[in-house]
TORVO-900778 format. One record per residue (C-alpha): residue number from 1; residue in three letters; x negated, y, z. Coordinates in Angstrom, 2 decimals, decimal comma, always signed. Layout:
BEGIN
PT	resi	resn	px	py	pz
PT	NUM	Ala	X	Y	Z
...
This chain:
BEGIN
PT	resi	resn	px	py	pz
PT	1	Met	+73,51	-25,04	-0,57
PT	2	Asn	+72,31	-25,17	-4,34
PT	3	His	+73,42	-22,18	-6,32
PT	4	Thr	+71,34	-22,85	-9,50
PT	5	Pro	+73,31	-21,86	-12,56
PT	6	Thr	+74,13	-24,68	-14,96
PT	7	Ser	+76,48	-23,29	-17,22
PT	8	Ala	+76,38	-19,91	-19,17
PT	9	Ala	+78,31	-17,98	-22,10
PT	10	Ile	+76,84	-15,75	-24,75
PT	11	Ile	+78,99	-12,98	-25,95
PT	12	Ala	+78,02	-11,73	-29,39
PT	13	Gly	+78,83	-7,96	-29,14
PT	14	Ala	+76,13	-6,44	-31,30
PT	15	Gly	+78,23	-5,96	-34,46
PT	16	Met	+79,50	-2,58	-35,67
PT	17	Gly	+82,91	-1,81	-36,40
PT	18	His	+82,96	-0,48	-40,02
PT	19	Arg	+85,35	-2,74	-41,34
PT	20	Leu	+87,61	-1,57	-38,79
PT	21	Gly	+86,72	+2,05	-39,61
PT	22	Ala	+85,18	+2,72	-36,67
PT	23	Asp	+81,59	+4,34	-36,25
PT	24	Ile	+81,12	+2,43	-32,83
PT	25	Pro	+80,18	-1,22	-31,89
PT	26	Lys	+83,44	-3,45	-32,49
PT	27	Ala	+83,23	-4,61	-29,03
PT	28	Leu	+83,74	-1,22	-27,58
PT	29	Ile	+87,00	-0,87	-29,64
PT	30	Gln	+90,03	-0,83	-27,26
PT	31	Ile	+93,26	-2,88	-27,41
PT	32	Asp	+95,96	-1,10	-25,45
PT	33	Gly	+93,37	+0,69	-23,39
PT	34	Val	+90,78	-2,29	-22,79
PT	35	Thr	+87,81	-2,96	-24,71
PT	36	Leu	+87,25	-6,18	-26,59
PT	37	Ile	+84,06	-6,86	-24,56
PT	38	Glu	+85,83	-6,19	-21,37
PT	39	Arg	+88,66	-8,71	-22,41
PT	40	Ala	+85,93	-11,27	-23,49
PT	41	Phe	+84,04	-10,84	-20,57
PT	42	Ala	+87,08	-11,29	-18,11
PT	43	Ala	+88,25	-14,53	-19,76
PT	44	Leu	+84,72	-16,18	-19,44
PT	45	Ser	+83,67	-14,84	-16,03
PT	46	Pro	+85,83	-17,25	-13,96
PT	47	Val	+84,77	-20,21	-15,97
PT	48	Val	+80,72	-20,08	-16,12
PT	49	Asp	+77,90	-19,37	-13,96
PT	50	Glu	+76,24	-16,66	-15,81
PT	51	Ile	+76,80	-14,40	-18,94
PT	52	Val	+74,47	-12,60	-21,48
PT	53	Ile	+76,03	-10,28	-23,69
PT	54	Thr	+74,31	-8,81	-26,81
PT	55	Ala	+74,69	-5,26	-27,76
PT	56	Pro	+73,65	-3,01	-30,69
PT	57	Ala	+70,35	-0,90	-30,06
PT	58	Gly	+71,46	+2,35	-28,30
PT	59	Tyr	+74,64	+1,09	-26,69
PT	60	Glu	+73,30	-1,18	-23,84
PT	61	Asp	+74,05	+1,24	-20,98
PT	62	Gln	+77,75	+1,51	-22,20
PT	63	Phe	+77,90	-2,27	-22,07
PT	64	Arg	+76,43	-2,37	-18,69
PT	65	Ala	+78,83	+0,44	-17,39
PT	66	Ile	+81,80	-1,95	-18,22
PT	67	Val	+80,35	-5,43	-16,85
PT	68	Gly	+78,17	-3,82	-13,80
PT	69	Asp	+75,66	-6,33	-12,41
PT	70	Ser	+77,85	-9,51	-13,25
PT	71	Ala	+76,41	-10,12	-16,89
PT	72	Thr	+73,02	-9,60	-18,45
PT	73	Val	+73,15	-7,19	-21,30
PT	74	Ile	+70,40	-7,42	-24,02
PT	75	Thr	+69,59	-5,82	-27,30
PT	76	Gly	+70,98	-8,05	-30,28
PT	77	Gly	+69,25	-8,51	-33,31
PT	78	Val	+70,32	-7,97	-37,01
PT	79	Leu	+71,68	-10,96	-37,75
PT	80	Arg	+74,29	-12,98	-35,52
PT	81	Ser	+71,88	-15,82	-35,29
PT	82	Asp	+69,10	-13,33	-34,35
PT	83	Ser	+71,38	-12,23	-31,32
PT	84	Val	+72,15	-15,58	-30,15
PT	85	Asn	+68,67	-16,58	-30,32
PT	86	Leu	+67,58	-13,87	-28,09
PT	87	Ala	+70,36	-14,65	-25,66
PT	88	Leu	+69,34	-18,22	-25,31
PT	89	Lys	+65,97	-17,01	-23,99
PT	90	Ser	+67,50	-14,90	-21,48
PT	91	Leu	+69,53	-17,79	-19,96
PT	92	Ser	+68,39	-19,29	-16,71
PT	93	Pro	+66,16	-22,32	-17,04
PT	94	Ser	+68,41	-24,34	-15,03
PT	95	Thr	+71,34	-23,81	-17,65
PT	96	Lys	+72,68	-27,34	-19,31
PT	97	Tyr	+75,69	-26,04	-21,17
PT	98	Val	+76,33	-22,78	-22,99
PT	99	Leu	+79,38	-21,34	-24,65
PT	100	Val	+78,88	-18,82	-27,60
PT	101	His	+81,76	-16,41	-27,94
PT	102	Asp	+82,45	-13,53	-30,25
PT	103	Ala	+83,61	-10,31	-28,71
PT	104	Ala	+85,92	-9,94	-31,80
PT	105	Arg	+88,04	-12,90	-30,26
PT	106	Ala	+88,77	-11,07	-27,36
PT	107	Leu	+92,13	-12,33	-26,73
PT	108	Ala	+90,83	-16,03	-26,09
PT	109	Thr	+91,82	-17,16	-22,68
PT	110	Ser	+90,12	-18,73	-19,86
PT	111	Glu	+91,94	-21,87	-20,21
PT	112	Leu	+90,41	-22,27	-23,74
PT	113	Ala	+86,98	-21,83	-22,40
PT	114	Glu	+87,47	-24,10	-19,44
PT	115	Arg	+88,59	-26,96	-22,04
PT	116	Val	+85,59	-26,42	-24,04
PT	117	Leu	+83,10	-26,68	-21,06
PT	118	His	+85,10	-29,53	-19,89
PT	119	Gly	+84,38	-31,26	-23,04
PT	120	Leu	+80,64	-30,69	-22,73
PT	121	Thr	+80,61	-31,86	-18,93
PT	122	Ser	+82,44	-35,04	-20,12
PT	123	Gly	+79,39	-35,82	-22,54
PT	124	Glu	+79,86	-34,05	-25,76
PT	125	Ser	+76,98	-32,20	-27,09
PT	126	Ala	+78,82	-29,95	-29,20
PT	127	Val	+82,78	-28,83	-28,56
PT	128	Ile	+84,67	-26,28	-30,84
PT	129	Pro	+88,49	-25,02	-30,82
PT	130	Ala	+90,17	-25,37	-34,06
PT	131	Leu	+93,43	-24,78	-35,38
PT	132	Ser	+95,34	-26,93	-38,25
PT	133	Val	+95,37	-24,60	-41,71
PT	134	Val	+99,04	-24,36	-42,69
PT	135	Asp	+98,28	-22,30	-45,78
PT	136	Thr	+97,51	-24,15	-49,07
PT	137	Ile	+93,86	-23,61	-49,56
PT	138	Lys	+92,16	-23,22	-53,15
PT	139	Glu	+88,46	-23,47	-54,22
PT	140	Val	+87,90	-20,77	-57,01
PT	141	Asp	+84,99	-19,94	-59,25
PT	142	Arg	+83,31	-16,59	-59,76
PT	143	Asp	+85,81	-15,49	-62,20
PT	144	Gly	+88,72	-16,08	-59,96
PT	145	Tyr	+89,90	-19,22	-61,63
PT	146	Val	+90,90	-22,43	-59,42
PT	147	Arg	+88,32	-25,26	-59,55
PT	148	Ser	+90,33	-27,59	-56,91
PT	149	Thr	+92,95	-27,68	-54,01
PT	150	Pro	+91,26	-29,43	-50,89
PT	151	Asp	+93,77	-31,60	-48,85
PT	152	Arg	+94,68	-29,03	-45,92
PT	153	Ser	+95,46	-31,90	-43,58
PT	154	Ile	+91,90	-32,48	-42,96
PT	155	Leu	+90,94	-28,61	-42,98
PT	156	Arg	+90,54	-26,62	-39,60
PT	157	Ala	+90,18	-23,10	-38,90
PT	158	Val	+87,43	-22,72	-36,43
PT	159	Gln	+87,37	-20,34	-33,45
PT	160	Thr	+85,11	-19,26	-30,33
PT	161	Pro	+84,01	-19,80	-27,68
PT	162	Gln	+81,98	-22,78	-29,06
PT	163	Gly	+80,37	-25,07	-26,31
PT	164	Phe	+76,91	-26,73	-26,73
PT	165	Ser	+74,16	-28,55	-24,68
PT	166	Val	+71,56	-25,86	-24,41
PT	167	Asp	+68,75	-28,27	-25,82
PT	168	Val	+70,98	-28,84	-28,88
PT	169	Leu	+71,79	-25,48	-29,77
PT	170	Lys	+68,21	-24,34	-29,36
PT	171	Arg	+67,03	-26,93	-31,57
PT	172	Ala	+69,67	-26,13	-34,14
PT	173	His	+68,49	-22,39	-34,16
PT	174	Glu	+64,88	-23,21	-34,52
PT	175	Ala	+65,61	-25,57	-37,40
PT	176	Ser	+68,07	-23,46	-39,46
PT	177	Glu	+68,50	-20,13	-41,14
PT	178	Asp	+71,29	-17,55	-40,22
PT	179	Ala	+75,09	-18,98	-40,24
PT	180	Thr	+78,31	-17,20	-39,20
PT	181	Asp	+79,23	-20,35	-37,01
PT	182	Asp	+76,86	-21,99	-34,36
PT	183	Ala	+78,51	-25,19	-34,90
PT	184	Ala	+77,44	-25,38	-38,80
PT	185	Leu	+73,79	-25,11	-37,36
PT	186	Val	+74,36	-28,12	-34,96
PT	187	Glu	+76,19	-29,96	-37,73
PT	188	Ala	+72,70	-29,75	-39,87
PT	189	Leu	+70,92	-31,62	-37,08
PT	190	Gly	+73,26	-34,51	-37,44
PT	191	Val	+74,77	-33,95	-34,10
PT	192	Lys	+78,56	-34,60	-33,72
PT	193	Val	+80,78	-31,74	-33,15
PT	194	Lys	+83,92	-32,32	-31,34
PT	195	Thr	+86,89	-30,33	-32,15
PT	196	Ile	+89,90	-29,46	-29,63
PT	197	Pro	+93,02	-27,57	-30,10
PT	198	Gly	+92,56	-23,78	-30,44
PT	199	Glu	+94,91	-20,87	-29,68
PT	200	Ala	+96,54	-18,76	-32,02
PT	201	Arg	+95,63	-15,58	-29,88
PT	202	Ala	+92,07	-16,41	-30,25
PT	203	Met	+92,36	-14,65	-33,55
PT	204	Lys	+89,21	-12,76	-34,92
PT	205	Ile	+89,91	-8,90	-34,76
PT	206	Thr	+88,02	-7,77	-38,30
PT	207	Asn	+90,40	-5,40	-39,94
PT	208	Pro	+92,61	-2,44	-38,84
PT	209	Glu	+95,83	-4,71	-39,28
PT	210	Asp	+94,36	-7,18	-36,99
PT	211	Ile	+94,20	-4,43	-34,19
PT	212	Ala	+97,86	-3,92	-34,66
PT	213	Met	+98,70	-7,33	-34,39
PT	214	Ala	+96,37	-7,89	-31,25
PT	215	Val	+98,30	-4,94	-29,78
PT	216	Thr	+101,62	-6,47	-30,32
PT	217	Leu	+100,41	-9,80	-28,83
PT	218	Val	+99,12	-8,30	-25,84
PT	219	Arg	+102,16	-6,13	-25,39
PT	220	Asp	+104,62	-8,97	-25,79
PT	221	Leu	+102,53	-10,99	-23,19
PT	222	Asp	+102,35	-7,97	-20,65
PT	223	Ala	+106,01	-6,92	-20,99
PT	224	Asn	+106,96	-8,39	-17,78
PT	225	Met	+103,52	-7,55	-16,07
PT	226	Arg	+102,98	-5,32	-13,10
PT	227	Val	+99,54	-3,98	-12,02
PT	228	Gly	+98,28	-3,14	-8,63
PT	229	Val	+95,13	-1,59	-7,32
PT	230	Gly	+93,53	-1,96	-3,67
PT	231	Thr	+90,22	-1,20	-1,99
PT	232	Asp	+88,59	-1,84	+1,33
PT	233	Ala	+85,38	-0,95	+2,95
PT	234	His	+83,57	-1,87	+6,28
PT	235	Ala	+80,24	-0,80	+7,85
PT	236	Phe	+77,47	-3,46	+8,76
PT	237	Ser	+77,84	-4,42	+12,50
PT	238	Ser	+75,24	-3,07	+15,10
PT	239	Asp	+75,86	-6,95	+16,42
PT	240	Ala	+73,18	-8,99	+14,80
PT	241	Ser	+75,19	-12,08	+15,64
PT	242	Arg	+78,30	-10,83	+13,66
PT	243	Pro	+78,72	-13,24	+10,50
PT	244	Leu	+79,20	-11,98	+7,08
PT	245	Trp	+82,04	-13,27	+5,20
PT	246	Leu	+82,57	-12,03	+1,75
PT	247	Ala	+84,90	-13,12	-1,16
PT	248	Gly	+85,97	-16,07	+0,87
PT	249	Ile	+82,33	-17,59	+1,69
PT	250	His	+79,85	-17,09	+4,34
PT	251	Trp	+76,57	-15,49	+3,86
PT	252	Pro	+74,09	-16,70	+6,21
PT	253	Asp	+71,12	-14,44	+5,65
PT	254	Val	+73,11	-10,90	+5,89
PT	255	Val	+74,54	-9,30	+9,27
PT	256	Gly	+78,39	-9,17	+8,93
PT	257	Val	+80,69	-5,94	+9,04
PT	258	Asp	+82,78	-4,92	+11,75
PT	259	Gly	+86,52	-5,07	+11,34
PT	260	His	+89,82	-6,34	+12,96
PT	261	Ser	+89,75	-9,72	+10,97
PT	262	Asp	+86,36	-11,30	+9,51
PT	263	Gly	+85,73	-7,98	+7,31
PT	264	Asp	+85,86	-9,66	+4,17
PT	265	Val	+86,25	-6,54	+2,05
PT	266	Ala	+86,91	-8,36	-1,38
PT	267	Ala	+89,42	-10,75	+0,21
PT	268	His	+91,36	-7,61	+1,77
PT	269	Ala	+91,06	-5,43	-1,53
PT	270	Ile	+92,89	-8,39	-3,46
PT	271	Cys	+95,46	-8,52	-0,87
PT	272	Asp	+96,15	-4,69	-0,92
PT	273	Ala	+96,23	-4,94	-4,72
PT	274	Leu	+98,69	-7,84	-4,98
PT	275	Phe	+100,88	-6,07	-2,51
PT	276	Ser	+100,65	-3,03	-4,37
PT	277	Ala	+101,55	-4,81	-7,60
PT	278	Thr	+104,75	-6,36	-6,04
PT	279	Gly	+105,91	-3,28	-4,06
PT	280	Leu	+105,50	-5,28	-0,73
PT	281	Gly	+103,47	-2,74	+1,12
PT	282	Asp	+99,87	-2,80	+1,77
PT	283	Leu	+97,16	-4,70	+3,73
PT	284	Gly	+97,90	-2,74	+6,79
PT	285	Ser	+101,70	-2,87	+6,85
PT	286	Asn	+101,52	-6,71	+6,34
PT	287	Phe	+98,37	-7,50	+8,71
PT	288	Gly	+98,13	-4,74	+10,80
PT	289	Val	+95,52	-4,21	+13,72
PT	290	Ser	+98,42	-4,21	+16,20
PT	291	Asp	+99,13	-7,94	+15,22
PT	292	Pro	+97,02	-10,01	+17,74
PT	293	Gln	+97,26	-13,02	+15,20
PT	294	Tyr	+95,13	-11,71	+12,61
PT	295	Ser	+92,28	-10,73	+14,84
PT	296	Gly	+89,24	-12,19	+13,35
PT	297	Ala	+91,42	-14,03	+10,86
PT	298	Pro	+89,41	-15,22	+7,77
PT	299	Gly	+89,81	-13,37	+4,41
PT	300	Ala	+91,03	-16,81	+2,96
PT	301	Thr	+93,85	-16,98	+5,54
PT	302	Leu	+95,07	-13,66	+4,51
PT	303	Leu	+94,84	-14,29	+0,82
PT	304	Ala	+96,61	-17,51	+1,35
PT	305	Glu	+99,49	-15,86	+3,13
PT	306	Thr	+99,54	-12,85	+0,67
PT	307	Phe	+100,00	-15,49	-1,91
PT	308	Thr	+102,87	-17,13	-0,04
PT	309	Arg	+104,67	-13,71	+0,44
PT	310	Ile	+104,37	-12,62	-3,14
PT	311	Ser	+105,44	-16,03	-4,39
PT	312	Lys	+108,48	-15,94	-2,16
PT	313	Ala	+109,42	-12,43	-3,48
PT	314	Gly	+109,41	-14,05	-7,03
PT	315	Tyr	+106,14	-13,02	-8,47
PT	316	Ala	+103,19	-15,01	-10,03
PT	317	Ile	+99,61	-14,04	-10,19
PT	318	Asn	+98,45	-13,36	-13,91
PT	319	Asn	+94,73	-12,23	-13,08
PT	320	Val	+92,79	-10,87	-10,23
PT	321	Val	+89,76	-8,85	-10,60
PT	322	Val	+87,48	-7,56	-7,75
PT	323	Gln	+84,24	-5,56	-7,89
PT	324	Ile	+82,02	-5,64	-4,77
PT	325	Val	+79,94	-2,53	-4,03
PT	326	Cys	+76,80	-3,32	-2,03
PT	327	Asn	+72,99	-3,59	-2,19
PT	328	Lys	+73,13	-6,50	-0,09
PT	329	Pro	+73,75	-9,60	-0,40
PT	330	Lys	+73,17	-10,25	-3,93
PT	331	Ile	+76,38	-11,45	-5,43
PT	332	Gly	+75,18	-12,84	-8,99
PT	333	Pro	+73,77	-16,10	-7,68
PT	334	Arg	+76,91	-16,93	-5,72
PT	335	Arg	+79,43	-15,52	-7,92
PT	336	Ala	+80,85	-18,71	-9,27
PT	337	Glu	+81,11	-19,91	-5,82
PT	338	Ala	+82,87	-16,83	-4,56
PT	339	Ile	+85,26	-17,04	-7,52
PT	340	Asn	+86,14	-20,55	-6,75
PT	341	Ala	+86,91	-19,82	-3,19
PT	342	Leu	+89,08	-16,69	-3,99
PT	343	Ser	+91,00	-18,75	-6,57
PT	344	Arg	+91,65	-21,44	-4,32
PT	345	Ala	+93,00	-19,25	-1,62
PT	346	Leu	+95,50	-17,96	-4,28
PT	347	Gly	+96,72	-21,20	-5,50
PT	348	Gly	+94,38	-21,71	-8,23
PT	349	Ala	+95,00	-18,24	-9,86
PT	350	Pro	+92,29	-16,85	-12,38
PT	351	Val	+90,01	-14,47	-10,46
PT	352	Ser	+87,05	-12,41	-11,68
PT	353	Val	+84,23	-11,05	-9,46
PT	354	Thr	+81,96	-8,37	-10,63
PT	355	Ala	+79,32	-6,37	-8,46
PT	356	Thr	+77,31	-3,19	-8,43
PT	357	Ser	+74,82	-1,59	-6,34
PT	358	Thr	+75,66	+1,95	-7,33
PT	359	Asp	+71,81	+2,84	-7,73
PT	360	Gly	+71,38	+3,62	-4,12
PT	361	Leu	+74,36	+6,24	-4,01
PT	362	Gly	+76,72	+6,27	-1,21
PT	363	Phe	+76,97	+4,62	+2,09
PT	364	Thr	+76,95	+1,36	+0,07
PT	365	Gly	+73,84	+2,04	-1,91
PT	366	Glu	+72,13	+3,03	+1,37
PT	367	Gly	+72,78	-0,24	+2,95
PT	368	Lys	+75,28	+0,92	+5,54
PT	369	Gly	+77,95	-1,16	+4,54
PT	370	Ile	+80,05	-2,88	+1,80
PT	371	Ser	+83,18	-1,88	-0,12
PT	372	Ala	+85,34	-3,55	-2,87
PT	373	Ile	+88,09	-2,38	-5,27
PT	374	Ala	+90,55	-5,04	-6,86
PT	375	Thr	+92,94	-4,98	-9,71
PT	376	Ala	+95,88	-7,45	-9,68
PT	377	Leu	+98,07	-8,44	-12,66
PT	378	Val	+101,38	-10,06	-11,83
PT	379	Ala	+104,38	-11,26	-13,56
PT	380	Arg	+108,08	-11,60	-12,32
PT	381	Lys	+108,89	-15,19	-12,47
PT	382	Lys	+111,66	-16,19	-14,97
């Protein structure tokens, strides 16, 4: 099976938060306890095959601590275009489509990124989200006098993520100087840029009042939410013929782990997190070893059954994040495939998959087994 990446995202996070009154990178500022870079990464992770994040010099390790091995963190440049240029050079050679996103627009959803990418795969060379302008706009001179009043019906406020054919974006950056908007560089080449409807919540967080508005947005959206955490761990089997199933897919080059079912720690941790969030017990009370029907059961089957049970209890999945802890197999090349398998088992719910090797520490780092920790965000159906 071919796991060559074809889609990627660049998250520009190298800017400092001076206008926000902070002396740390803007991307590390928190909205209701979650950093902007983490929110942006979580939204893009289920959509593309790989992610490159630009960080200010000296803060790279802090960014890596947030995203683990599931994204490439590089040192950004002085200007935004410098950072994007550096990130473009870090993409896999097979990449055809790239989304460029600002960490400052951390509340943009996965659905927006999916619509941008869909526009590219449908044949467009450049796709950007945009909102109609509702205020009357004035063009003014240096002295503050009005020069003209543009027709607002043809004006749009542009957002990110912006999507491009990789070849087009590379040519645009080679041909032009710095710009606050990658689409402007592409326009300068004479390439048509397609607009799609944006999102009000994809606001740019620039000033202190923007943080207050973002917190209000997040809390309004999360008022009916519940969170659960789940973990699972299994040792590698002494039976060399034992297959490894992890994150809903088969890994043919690694010996499997021992367990009552198929030992899929990622799937099991997600089940545990969903039961925890909904108050429906845990993995053991729902699929205990005393129940023979779950002997050898695939992780995808347990996920589907979990989804059915929490749905009947009146809950919908808002998002699931699972981090796999192991030094084998390498998750990155098949991350998109794993996300698709897990999401499919959960009725299409948004899923993020990250991975870490723990630098050789613990039983996972020593290659004795695999563990996973999952967080589930659910909401009561209205």
